[in-house]
C-alpha positions as CSV (number, residue, x, y, z in Angstrom):
1,M,-48.2,-97.5,61.8
2,L,-47.1,-93.9,63.1
3,S,-46.4,-93.2,66.6
4,P,-48.6,-90.5,67.9
5,Q,-45.6,-87.9,68.0
6,I,-44.4,-88.5,64.6
7,F,-48.1,-88.0,63.3
8,A,-48.4,-84.8,65.3
9,R,-45.0,-83.3,64.0
10,R,-46.2,-84.3,60.4
11,Q,-49.4,-82.5,60.9
12,Q,-47.8,-79.3,62.1
13,P,-48.4,-76.5,59.1
14,T,-45.6,-75.5,57.4
15,R,-44.4,-71.9,58.2
16,A,-44.6,-69.6,55.3
17,A,-41.0,-68.2,54.0
18,S,-40.4,-64.8,55.3
19,L,-40.6,-61.7,52.7
20,S,-37.8,-59.7,52.3
21,P,-37.7,-56.5,53.9
22,T,-40.0,-53.5,52.8
23,V,-38.2,-51.3,50.2
24,W,-39.4,-49.0,47.5
25,N,-40.7,-51.3,44.9
26,P,-38.2,-51.0,41.8
27,A,-41.6,-52.0,39.6
28,D,-43.8,-49.2,41.0
29,Y,-42.0,-45.7,41.1
30,S,-41.7,-42.8,38.7
31,S,-38.8,-44.0,36.9
32,T,-38.6,-41.0,34.4
33,V,-38.0,-38.6,37.4
34,D,-36.6,-40.6,40.3
35,V,-33.9,-42.7,41.3
36,I,-34.1,-45.6,43.8
37,S,-30.7,-46.1,45.8
38,G,-29.6,-46.9,49.4
39,G,-30.5,-50.6,49.3
40,G,-33.7,-49.9,47.9
41,L,-34.7,-47.3,50.9
42,T,-34.0,-43.9,49.3
43,L,-35.8,-42.3,46.4
44,T,-34.3,-39.1,45.0
45,A,-35.9,-36.8,42.3
46,S,-32.9,-36.4,39.8
47,V,-35.1,-34.1,37.3
48,G,-37.8,-31.6,38.1
49,G,-41.8,-32.9,38.0
50,S,-43.7,-35.0,40.4
51,G,-42.7,-38.7,40.9
52,G,-43.3,-41.0,43.7
53,A,-42.9,-44.7,44.9
54,R,-44.9,-47.3,46.3
55,S,-43.4,-50.0,48.8
56,T,-43.3,-53.7,48.4
57,N,-44.9,-55.8,51.3
58,P,-48.5,-54.0,51.4
59,L,-50.4,-54.8,54.6
60,A,-54.3,-55.2,55.2
61,A,-54.9,-55.7,58.8
62,G,-53.0,-54.9,62.2
63,S,-51.4,-52.0,63.9
64,A,-48.2,-51.0,61.7
65,Y,-45.7,-48.1,62.0
66,F,-43.1,-46.9,60.1
67,E,-40.7,-43.7,59.3
68,I,-39.8,-41.5,56.5
69,T,-36.8,-39.3,56.6
70,V,-37.0,-36.3,54.3
71,N,-33.3,-35.8,53.7
72,T,-33.6,-33.1,51.2
73,N,-36.9,-30.7,50.6
74,N,-36.3,-28.4,47.7
75,S,-39.7,-28.2,46.4
76,N,-41.8,-28.1,49.7
77,A,-44.2,-30.4,47.3
78,G,-43.1,-33.9,48.1
79,F,-45.9,-36.2,49.9
80,S,-45.3,-39.1,52.1
81,G,-48.0,-41.5,53.8
82,I,-49.9,-44.2,52.5
83,A,-51.1,-45.2,49.3
84,K,-53.4,-48.0,47.4
85,A,-52.5,-49.5,44.2
86,T,-53.6,-48.8,40.8
87,I,-53.0,-45.0,40.7
88,P,-49.5,-44.0,39.2
89,P,-47.2,-42.6,41.9
90,D,-46.5,-39.3,40.2
91,Q,-50.7,-38.7,40.2
92,I,-50.6,-39.8,43.9
93,T,-48.0,-36.6,44.7
94,N,-50.0,-34.2,42.4
95,N,-53.2,-34.8,44.3
96,P,-53.7,-37.5,46.6
97,S,-57.2,-37.3,46.9
98,N,-57.7,-38.1,43.4
99,N,-59.6,-41.1,43.2
100,T,-59.1,-41.5,46.9
101,A,-55.7,-42.6,45.9
102,G,-53.8,-41.6,49.4
103,L,-53.4,-40.1,52.9
104,G,-50.5,-38.5,54.0
105,V,-48.4,-35.1,54.5
106,Y,-46.8,-32.5,52.1
107,W,-43.6,-31.7,53.1
108,S,-44.7,-28.3,53.3
109,G,-47.0,-29.4,56.2
110,P,-50.6,-30.2,55.4
111,I,-51.8,-33.4,56.1
112,F,-53.9,-34.2,52.9
113,G,-55.8,-36.9,51.2
114,V,-58.7,-39.0,51.7
115,G,-59.6,-38.2,55.5
116,G,-56.7,-35.7,55.6
117,S,-57.0,-32.9,58.0
118,G,-54.4,-30.4,59.9
119,N,-51.1,-29.2,59.1
120,L,-47.5,-30.8,60.9
121,G,-45.4,-27.4,59.6
122,A,-42.9,-27.6,56.9
123,F,-40.4,-30.3,56.9
124,A,-36.7,-29.2,57.3
125,N,-34.1,-31.6,55.8
126,G,-33.5,-34.5,58.2
127,N,-37.0,-34.0,59.8
128,V,-38.7,-37.4,60.4
129,L,-42.4,-38.2,59.2
130,C,-43.7,-40.9,61.8
131,V,-46.7,-42.8,60.4
132,A,-49.1,-45.2,62.6
133,V,-51.8,-47.2,60.7
134,N,-54.4,-49.1,62.3
135,L,-55.1,-51.2,59.2
136,S,-58.1,-53.0,60.7
137,S,-60.0,-49.8,61.5
138,R,-58.5,-48.0,58.8
139,L,-57.4,-45.1,61.1
140,A,-54.1,-43.1,60.4
141,W,-51.8,-40.8,62.6
142,F,-48.8,-38.8,61.4
143,R,-46.4,-36.4,63.4
144,K,-43.3,-34.7,62.7
145,N,-40.3,-35.9,64.8
146,A,-41.7,-36.0,68.6
147,G,-44.4,-33.8,67.8
148,L,-48.2,-33.8,68.2
149,W,-49.7,-36.6,66.4
150,N,-52.1,-35.1,63.7
151,N,-51.1,-31.8,65.5
152,S,-53.7,-32.4,68.0
153,G,-53.3,-32.5,71.8
154,T,-55.8,-35.6,72.0
155,A,-54.8,-37.7,69.1
156,D,-53.0,-41.1,70.3
157,P,-52.5,-44.1,68.2
158,A,-51.7,-46.1,71.3
159,T,-55.4,-45.7,72.4
160,S,-56.7,-45.3,68.9
161,T,-58.3,-41.7,69.7
162,G,-57.9,-39.0,66.9
163,G,-57.2,-41.2,63.9
164,L,-58.1,-40.2,60.4
165,S,-60.3,-42.4,58.7
166,Y,-59.1,-43.4,55.3
167,S,-62.1,-45.6,54.5
168,G,-62.9,-43.5,51.5
169,M,-60.2,-45.2,50.0
170,S,-62.2,-47.9,49.4
171,T,-59.4,-50.8,49.9
172,F,-58.1,-52.5,52.9
173,T,-54.6,-53.0,51.4
174,V,-52.1,-50.3,51.5
175,Y,-48.5,-49.3,51.3
176,P,-46.0,-47.0,52.4
177,F,-45.8,-44.0,50.1
178,T,-43.3,-41.1,49.2
179,G,-43.6,-38.6,46.5
180,T,-41.0,-35.9,45.1
181,G,-42.3,-32.7,43.7
182,G,-38.9,-31.4,42.3
183,G,-35.3,-32.0,41.3
184,G,-33.3,-33.0,44.5
185,D,-36.1,-34.1,46.8
186,S,-35.1,-37.3,48.5
187,S,-36.6,-39.2,51.5
188,T,-35.8,-42.6,52.9
189,L,-37.9,-45.2,54.4
190,N,-37.2,-47.1,57.6
191,A,-40.4,-50.0,58.0
192,G,-38.2,-51.5,60.8
193,A,-34.8,-53.0,59.0
194,S,-32.9,-50.6,61.5
195,A,-33.7,-48.4,65.0
196,F,-36.5,-46.2,64.6
197,A,-35.7,-42.4,65.3
198,Q,-38.6,-41.9,67.2
199,T,-40.7,-44.1,69.6
200,M,-43.1,-46.4,68.4
201,P,-46.7,-46.4,69.7
202,S,-47.5,-48.9,72.2
203,G,-49.5,-51.6,70.8
204,F,-48.0,-51.0,67.3
205,S,-45.4,-53.4,65.2
206,S,-43.2,-52.4,62.6
207,W,-44.3,-52.5,59.1
208,N,-41.6,-55.1,58.4
209,A,-42.4,-57.2,61.6
210,L,-46.2,-57.6,60.6
211,N,-44.9,-58.9,57.3
212,G,-43.0,-61.5,58.9
213,V,-39.6,-60.1,58.0
């Protein structure tokens, strides 16, 4: 007969194996336009035309934060933020409101897509797009570097105020997304594998951490 201590140990649930860190998905990007490099974190357009990539490790609940650094903005037509599955990446870049595909920021500045409004101003090379998402409430906040969230003096993900609703996306599961609008456009994802350039909002966790990475 098992002792109570041995029985208790055997009843403990087995912990799921951790996922690999979040990167651009090599099975879900515009391979005819873009190249993935830098350990899977950088997407670069090798030719002209619209491209893009969704990440690995989607999320459907919790409060998550990630950053996308615009390395080179040649076209002013790149687009970065969050996206759902099923829509080809190049179509999200072309029109993220198409079939409620995504919500994010064009590198020329406008916040666009389902629920999008506001303008962060054009991204210079090296600028960082900060993305905070309350996945449980389906609200999102964006800022350039340490600027205003959603270009609003009152929006604050830490207090869940002024968020942009992406409930019209009709899905609980979303992915970090980045798109390219022309040759040479390049951006790099940081889902928490390295130190963030800006301060993560209080109450949020990195995208990787919420995935158990």
